[in-house]
C-alpha positions as CSV (number, residue, x, y, z in Angstrom):
1,M,-17.8,-17.5,4.6
2,I,-17.0,-14.6,2.7
3,I,-13.4,-13.9,1.8
4,A,-12.2,-10.6,0.5
5,S,-8.7,-9.7,-0.9
6,A,-6.8,-6.6,-2.1
7,P,-3.3,-6.4,-3.7
8,G,-0.1,-4.6,-2.5
9,R,1.3,-1.9,-4.7
10,A,4.6,-0.6,-5.9
11,G,5.2,3.1,-6.8
12,I,6.9,3.2,-10.3
13,I,7.3,7.0,-10.4
14,G,5.7,10.1,-8.8
15,N,5.6,8.7,-5.1
16,P,5.1,10.4,-2.6
17,S,3.6,13.3,-4.3
18,D,0.0,11.7,-3.8
19,M,0.2,13.5,-0.5
20,Y,0.6,16.8,-2.2
21,G,-1.8,17.1,-4.9
22,G,0.6,15.3,-7.4
23,S,0.6,12.5,-9.9
24,V,1.8,8.8,-9.5
25,I,2.1,5.8,-11.6
26,S,1.9,2.5,-9.5
27,C,1.3,-1.2,-10.2
28,S,-0.2,-3.8,-8.1
29,T,1.6,-6.8,-6.8
30,V,0.6,-10.5,-7.2
31,E,0.7,-10.8,-3.6
32,R,-2.6,-10.0,-1.6
33,A,-4.0,-9.5,1.7
34,Y,-7.2,-11.5,2.8
35,V,-9.9,-11.0,5.3
36,S,-12.6,-13.7,5.9
37,I,-15.9,-13.0,7.7
38,E,-18.6,-15.4,8.8
39,P,-21.6,-15.4,11.2
40,C,-20.8,-16.1,14.9
41,D,-22.6,-15.6,18.1
42,R,-19.9,-13.0,19.4
43,L,-17.5,-10.6,17.6
44,I,-14.1,-12.4,17.3
45,L,-11.0,-11.1,15.6
46,E,-8.3,-13.5,14.6
47,S,-4.8,-12.8,13.2
48,D,-1.5,-14.7,13.2
49,Q,-1.5,-13.7,16.8
50,G,-4.4,-15.7,17.7
51,Q,-7.9,-14.6,18.6
52,I,-9.5,-11.9,20.8
53,E,-13.2,-11.4,21.6
54,I,-14.6,-7.8,21.5
55,R,-16.8,-7.6,24.5
56,Q,-16.9,-3.9,25.2
57,R,-16.2,-0.8,23.2
58,S,-12.8,-0.3,24.9
59,D,-11.7,-3.4,23.2
60,L,-11.7,-1.7,20.0
61,Q,-9.0,0.8,21.2
62,L,-5.8,0.3,19.1
63,Q,-3.1,-1.6,20.9
64,G,-0.2,-1.7,18.3
65,D,-0.9,-5.5,17.5
66,H,-2.0,-7.4,14.5
67,F,-5.7,-6.8,15.3
68,D,-5.6,-3.1,15.0
69,I,-6.8,-2.8,11.3
70,L,-9.6,-5.1,12.0
71,R,-10.4,-3.0,15.2
72,A,-10.2,0.3,13.2
73,V,-12.7,-1.0,10.6
74,I,-15.2,-2.1,13.1
75,A,-14.8,1.0,15.3
76,S,-15.1,3.5,12.3
77,Q,-18.1,1.9,10.8
78,R,-19.7,1.9,14.2
79,L,-20.2,-2.0,14.3
80,F,-19.6,-2.8,18.0
81,G,-22.7,-5.0,18.0
82,L,-21.6,-6.9,14.8
83,K,-21.9,-10.8,15.5
84,A,-19.1,-12.2,13.2
85,H,-15.7,-13.8,13.2
86,L,-13.2,-11.8,11.1
87,R,-9.9,-13.3,10.2
88,C,-6.9,-11.6,8.4
89,W,-3.7,-12.9,6.6
90,S,-1.6,-11.6,3.9
91,D,1.1,-12.6,1.4
92,V,2.3,-9.0,1.1
93,P,5.5,-8.4,3.2
94,I,4.7,-6.4,6.4
95,A,6.1,-2.8,6.7
96,A,7.9,-3.3,3.4
97,G,6.8,-0.1,1.6
98,L,4.3,-2.2,-0.5
99,S,1.1,-1.0,1.3
100,S,0.5,-4.2,3.2
101,S,-1.5,-2.5,5.9
102,T,-3.6,-0.7,3.4
103,A,-4.4,-3.8,1.4
104,L,-5.4,-5.5,4.7
105,L,-7.7,-2.6,5.6
106,V,-9.2,-2.4,2.3
107,A,-9.9,-6.2,2.2
108,A,-11.4,-6.0,5.7
109,L,-13.7,-3.0,4.6
110,R,-14.8,-4.9,1.6
111,A,-15.6,-8.2,3.7
112,V,-17.6,-6.3,6.1
113,H,-19.5,-4.4,3.3
114,E,-20.3,-7.7,1.6
115,F,-21.4,-9.3,4.9
116,L,-23.7,-6.3,5.7
117,N,-24.8,-6.0,1.9
118,I,-23.4,-2.3,1.7
119,R,-22.7,-0.9,-1.8
120,T,-20.8,2.0,-2.8
121,N,-18.7,3.2,-5.8
122,L,-15.1,2.4,-5.8
123,Y,-13.8,6.0,-5.6
124,H,-15.8,6.6,-2.4
125,F,-14.7,3.1,-1.2
126,A,-11.0,4.2,-1.6
127,E,-11.5,7.6,0.0
128,L,-13.3,5.8,3.1
129,A,-10.4,3.3,3.3
130,R,-7.9,6.2,3.4
131,S,-10.1,8.1,6.0
132,I,-9.9,5.2,8.3
133,E,-6.1,4.8,8.0
134,L,-5.6,8.5,8.6
135,N,-8.2,9.3,11.2
136,H,-8.7,6.0,13.0
137,I,-5.2,4.5,12.9
138,G,-3.4,7.7,12.9
139,I,-1.0,7.0,9.8
140,V,0.1,10.0,8.0
141,C,-0.4,8.8,4.3
142,G,-1.3,10.0,0.8
143,Y,-4.0,8.5,-1.4
144,Q,-2.1,6.2,-3.6
145,D,-2.1,3.2,-1.5
146,Q,-6.0,3.0,-0.9
147,Y,-6.8,3.6,-4.7
148,M,-4.3,1.1,-5.8
149,A,-5.7,-1.6,-3.3
150,T,-9.2,-0.7,-4.5
151,F,-8.5,-0.5,-8.2
152,G,-5.6,-2.8,-8.8
153,G,-3.7,-2.7,-12.2
154,L,-1.1,-0.4,-13.6
155,N,-2.5,3.1,-13.1
156,F,-1.6,6.7,-13.8
157,M,-3.4,8.5,-11.0
158,D,-3.8,12.4,-10.5
159,F,-4.6,13.7,-7.0
160,R,-5.0,17.3,-7.9
161,D,-6.7,19.3,-5.1
162,K,-6.2,16.6,-2.8
163,E,-3.2,18.0,-0.9
164,F,-5.3,19.3,2.1
165,Y,-6.9,16.3,4.0
166,R,-10.7,16.8,4.0
167,E,-13.6,14.9,5.5
168,V,-14.4,11.9,3.5
169,F,-17.5,13.3,1.8
170,S,-15.7,16.5,0.9
171,E,-12.9,15.1,-0.9
172,P,-12.7,15.4,-4.6
173,Y,-12.2,11.9,-6.2
174,A,-8.8,11.1,-7.8
175,T,-8.4,10.5,-11.4
176,V,-7.5,7.0,-12.1
177,E,-6.4,6.0,-15.7
178,P,-5.9,2.2,-16.0
179,L,-2.9,1.9,-18.5
180,H,-3.3,-2.0,-18.4
181,E,-6.7,-1.8,-19.9
182,R,-5.4,0.1,-22.9
183,G,-2.8,-2.5,-24.0
184,V,0.1,-0.7,-22.4
185,E,3.1,-2.9,-21.8
186,M,4.2,-3.4,-18.3
187,P,7.7,-1.8,-17.5
188,P,10.3,-4.4,-17.0
189,V,10.7,-3.9,-13.1
190,I,11.8,-5.8,-10.1
191,L,11.3,-5.2,-6.5
192,A,13.7,-5.9,-3.8
193,H,12.9,-5.8,-0.1
194,T,15.6,-4.7,2.3
195,G,14.2,-6.7,5.2
196,V,14.0,-3.5,7.2
197,Q,10.3,-3.0,8.5
198,R,9.3,0.6,9.0
199,S,6.2,2.6,9.3
200,S,5.4,4.8,6.3
201,G,3.7,7.3,8.5
202,A,7.0,7.8,10.4
203,V,8.8,8.6,7.2
204,H,6.2,10.9,5.8
205,K,5.4,12.9,8.9
206,P,8.4,15.1,9.3
207,I,8.5,15.9,5.6
208,R,4.7,16.6,5.7
209,E,5.3,19.0,8.5
210,R,7.8,20.9,6.5
211,W,5.5,21.1,3.5
212,L,2.8,22.6,5.8
213,E,5.0,25.1,7.1
214,G,5.7,26.2,3.5
215,D,9.2,24.9,3.3
216,R,10.3,25.9,-0.3
217,E,12.6,23.0,-0.7
218,V,9.7,20.5,0.0
219,V,7.1,22.3,-1.9
220,E,9.0,22.6,-5.0
221,A,10.2,19.1,-4.7
222,Y,7.0,17.6,-4.8
223,I,5.8,19.9,-7.6
224,T,8.7,18.4,-9.6
225,I,8.1,14.8,-8.7
226,A,4.3,15.2,-9.9
227,R,5.8,16.4,-13.2
228,L,8.3,13.5,-13.4
229,A,5.2,11.1,-13.1
230,R,3.4,12.9,-16.1
231,E,6.5,12.5,-18.2
232,G,7.0,8.9,-17.0
233,K,3.5,8.3,-18.3
234,K,4.7,9.3,-21.9
235,A,7.7,7.3,-21.6
236,I,5.7,4.1,-20.6
237,L,3.2,4.7,-23.6
238,L,6.3,5.1,-26.0
239,K,8.1,2.1,-24.2
240,D,11.0,4.5,-23.8
241,W,12.6,2.6,-20.8
242,P,15.8,4.5,-20.8
243,R,13.9,7.8,-20.4
244,L,11.6,6.2,-17.8
245,G,14.7,5.1,-15.8
246,T,16.2,8.7,-16.0
247,L,12.9,10.1,-14.6
248,M,13.0,7.3,-11.8
249,N,16.5,8.3,-10.9
250,E,15.6,12.0,-10.7
251,N,12.7,11.0,-8.5
252,H,14.9,9.2,-6.1
253,E,17.5,11.9,-5.9
254,I,14.8,14.4,-4.8
255,Q,13.3,12.0,-2.1
256,R,16.8,11.2,-1.0
257,S,17.7,14.8,-0.6
258,L,14.6,15.2,1.7
259,G,15.7,12.4,4.0
260,G,13.4,9.7,2.7
261,S,16.0,7.1,1.7
262,G,18.2,5.0,3.9
263,P,21.4,3.0,3.7
264,E,19.7,-0.4,2.9
265,N,17.8,1.5,0.0
266,E,21.0,3.1,-1.3
267,R,22.9,-0.2,-1.3
268,L,20.4,-2.1,-3.3
269,I,19.8,0.9,-5.7
270,K,23.7,1.2,-6.2
271,V,23.9,-2.6,-7.0
272,A,20.8,-2.4,-9.5
273,L,22.5,0.5,-11.4
274,A,25.9,-1.0,-11.3
275,H,24.3,-4.3,-13.1
276,G,22.7,-2.3,-15.8
277,A,19.5,-0.9,-14.5
278,W,18.2,2.1,-16.2
279,G,16.7,3.4,-13.1
280,A,16.1,2.5,-9.5
281,K,14.1,4.2,-6.6
282,L,12.2,3.8,-3.5
283,A,9.0,1.8,-4.1
284,G,7.5,3.2,-1.1
285,A,8.2,5.6,1.9
286,G,11.9,4.6,2.2
287,Q,14.3,4.4,5.2
288,G,14.2,0.5,4.6
289,G,11.3,-1.1,2.9
290,T,11.6,-1.9,-0.9
291,I,13.2,-0.5,-4.0
292,I,12.1,-0.9,-7.6
293,A,14.6,-1.3,-10.4
294,L,13.9,-0.9,-14.2
295,H,16.1,-3.3,-16.2
296,P,16.2,-4.7,-19.8
297,E,16.3,-8.2,-18.3
298,P,15.2,-7.8,-14.5
299,H,15.5,-11.5,-13.8
300,T,19.2,-11.1,-14.0
301,L,19.1,-8.7,-11.1
302,I,17.8,-11.6,-8.8
303,E,21.3,-12.8,-7.8
304,P,23.2,-9.6,-7.4
305,L,20.3,-8.0,-5.3
306,T,20.1,-11.1,-3.2
307,A,23.9,-11.1,-2.5
308,A,23.6,-7.5,-1.6
309,G,21.2,-8.3,1.1
310,A,17.8,-8.3,-0.4
311,H,15.5,-10.4,1.7
312,R,12.7,-10.9,-0.9
313,I,12.4,-10.4,-4.5
314,I,9.0,-9.6,-6.1
315,F,7.8,-9.0,-9.6
316,P,4.8,-6.6,-9.7
317,R,2.0,-7.2,-12.3
318,P,-1.4,-5.6,-13.0
319,Q,-3.9,-7.5,-10.9
320,P,-7.5,-6.9,-9.9
321,G,-8.1,-4.7,-7.1
322,V,-10.2,-5.4,-4.1
323,R,-12.6,-8.2,-4.7
324,I,-14.7,-11.0,-3.1
325,E,-13.0,-14.4,-3.9
326,P,-15.1,-17.0,-5.5
327,E,-16.2,-19.8,-3.0
328,G,-13.6,-22.4,-2.7
329,A,-10.9,-20.3,-4.5
330,V,-8.9,-19.4,-1.4
331,T,-8.1,-21.6,1.6
332,P,-7.4,-19.8,4.9
333,P,-4.1,-20.9,6.5
334,P,-4.3,-23.0,9.8
335,P,-5.3,-21.1,12.9
336,A,-2.3,-19.5,14.8
337,N,-1.0,-21.5,17.7
338,G,-2.9,-20.7,21.0
339,A,-5.8,-19.1,18.9
340,L,-8.0,-18.8,21.9
341,A,-5.3,-17.2,24.2
342,G,-6.6,-13.6,23.6
343,V,-10.1,-14.5,24.6
344,E,-8.8,-16.4,27.7
345,R,-6.7,-13.4,28.9
346,R,-9.7,-11.2,28.8
347,R,-11.7,-13.4,31.0
């Protein structure tokens, strides 16, 4: 059995300018998504919803369930005849603005590549994962998620000349600067999940449409947010946390003005700032999901954020990107109840 995994991610500053040729600083999460693959006499997909057998090409059409990411990877790579059993599970909160779906997609793509002995460079791999998410799953997204799930770590990333979506072989590669590999200290941050699930594509799409129409407010907003990320890099290198917090707050004010935030986000951000946070903002797309707060003692925010309604607290840390797990290092969870129900229903 081959098991691949990839981390979630939290946008510290600059998001979502990665959709508009901007810059982002992001950190991976300790939580990871996993996909196992092993030989089988059929093509079987398994998730927490049970198992399904892929018998014909129409079975690979998306159905809005927890098998869709596996379906999209198989369909996009034209692997209908694959004889294998793929299984997915994840520690990353679903639809929380932490790139859970992308982490799962990247892990699935890596598992399939390893199974078929396909080798490619990490930049092309990230671009391929993004192409699958955009063109096969139909999620309007930037590039931060796929690059972070692929590379992991604490990274400054520049997505210059990537504001117009191109075919995967025509896309220029992003610039990925791994700050964690240069002894840069991790900013003292904490993540608080609102408990509200939402699709990042649903949040991004209307704003993206305004940008494509040349809406000056949106265009100038993302130019500014990209600049904030570049200034944030300097603040992180100098360990100037108050300055980084100010930049994070400005980032959030802009995204809020464009309609990216929501009442749950605002409640947790207000609590974090009231309890001494230098800065707090959306960790992802917003309108629910997760906020990130910068605080001199982030653990002291656990109690007030939980009291304010946070459903889960996470501390992001630089972690490896997509990888093949050593044999025996990861134990898959028990099969879901009624694991064969999907197969039976198709008979």
